[in-house]
C-alpha positions as CSV (number, residue, x, y, z in Angstrom):
1,M,76.1,86.2,132.2
2,N,72.2,85.9,131.0
3,I,72.7,82.4,128.7
4,Q,69.5,82.5,127.2
5,A,70.8,86.4,125.9
6,I,74.1,85.5,124.4
7,L,71.8,82.0,122.5
8,E,69.8,84.8,121.1
9,E,73.0,86.9,119.9
10,K,74.4,84.2,118.2
11,L,71.9,82.5,116.6
12,S,69.9,85.7,115.4
13,T,73.3,85.2,113.4
14,L,71.5,82.5,110.9
15,K,69.1,85.2,109.8
16,P,66.2,83.0,111.3
17,T,62.3,84.1,109.8
18,Y,61.8,82.9,113.9
19,L,63.7,82.3,116.8
20,E,63.1,81.4,120.4
21,V,65.1,80.4,123.2
22,I,63.4,79.2,126.0
23,N,65.1,78.7,129.5
24,E,63.3,75.1,130.5
25,S,66.2,75.4,133.3
26,G,62.6,75.5,135.9
27,N,61.8,72.4,134.5
28,H,64.0,70.6,136.3
29,N,66.2,69.2,138.9
30,V,68.7,72.5,139.5
31,P,68.6,75.0,141.7
32,A,66.2,78.5,141.4
33,G,67.2,80.7,138.6
34,S,69.8,78.2,136.9
35,Q,70.3,78.5,133.0
36,S,71.3,75.3,132.3
37,H,68.7,73.5,130.2
38,F,67.3,75.7,127.0
39,K,64.9,74.8,124.1
40,V,65.8,76.1,120.7
41,V,63.5,76.7,117.9
42,V,65.1,77.9,114.7
43,V,63.1,78.6,111.8
44,C,65.6,79.5,108.8
45,P,65.5,79.6,104.9
46,D,68.6,77.6,105.0
47,F,67.9,74.9,106.6
48,A,66.0,73.9,103.3
49,N,69.5,72.8,101.9
50,L,70.7,71.2,104.8
51,R,70.0,67.8,106.6
52,P,69.0,67.6,110.3
53,V,72.2,66.7,111.3
54,Q,73.9,69.2,108.8
55,R,71.2,72.1,110.6
56,H,72.5,70.8,114.1
57,R,76.3,71.0,113.5
58,R,75.7,74.6,112.3
59,V,74.0,75.6,115.9
60,Y,76.4,73.7,118.1
61,E,79.7,76.1,116.2
62,L,78.0,79.3,117.0
63,C,77.3,77.9,120.5
64,A,80.2,75.8,121.5
65,D,81.4,78.0,124.1
66,E,78.2,77.8,126.0
67,L,78.2,74.2,125.4
68,D,81.6,73.3,126.8
69,G,80.5,75.8,130.1
70,P,77.8,75.8,131.4
71,I,74.8,74.5,129.6
72,H,73.9,70.9,130.5
73,A,70.8,70.8,128.0
74,L,69.9,71.7,124.4
75,S,66.5,70.7,122.9
76,L,66.7,71.8,119.6
77,H,64.2,72.6,117.0
78,L,65.5,73.3,113.8
79,Y,63.1,73.8,110.6
80,S,62.8,75.2,106.8
81,I,60.5,77.6,106.4
82,E,58.2,75.0,104.4
83,E,58.6,72.3,107.2
84,W,57.7,75.3,109.7
85,S,54.2,75.9,107.8
86,A,54.0,72.8,107.5
87,Q,53.2,72.1,111.3
88,G,51.3,75.1,112.2
89,Q,54.3,77.6,112.7
90,T,54.6,75.2,116.1
91,A,57.4,73.6,117.8
92,V,57.3,70.2,119.4
93,K,56.1,70.4,123.5
94,S,59.1,69.8,125.5
95,P,58.0,66.9,127.8
96,P,57.9,66.7,131.6
97,C,60.8,66.0,133.2
98,R,61.1,62.1,134.8
99,G,63.1,64.2,138.2
100,G,66.6,62.8,137.7
101,S,67.4,62.3,140.8
102,K,64.6,63.1,142.5
103,F,63.2,59.4,142.0
104,K,64.1,56.3,143.3
105,R,64.4,54.3,140.2
106,E,62.4,51.0,140.0
107,D,64.2,48.1,138.4
């Protein structure tokens, strides 16, 4: 099962002008080949009329089955066409993973 392809197919129903689904699982403390951490960038004309929380809800509704199962983390970057243009058609870069249980915590 290719989770990335499933997400792309479901999110394409939003009729985005730009869609990117990136499997970032390899940047985290997970087994090789995992499909559990994704970054999603969607630029959609309909987002101009929605608050950020409403945009997130639409994506969560479309991806409910995957969020209830194999996906552990979903980073959403959801833009109207105007917002996307204003920031140079570039999404925020993901920060490096802090390692989860890889490193001992210092309190």
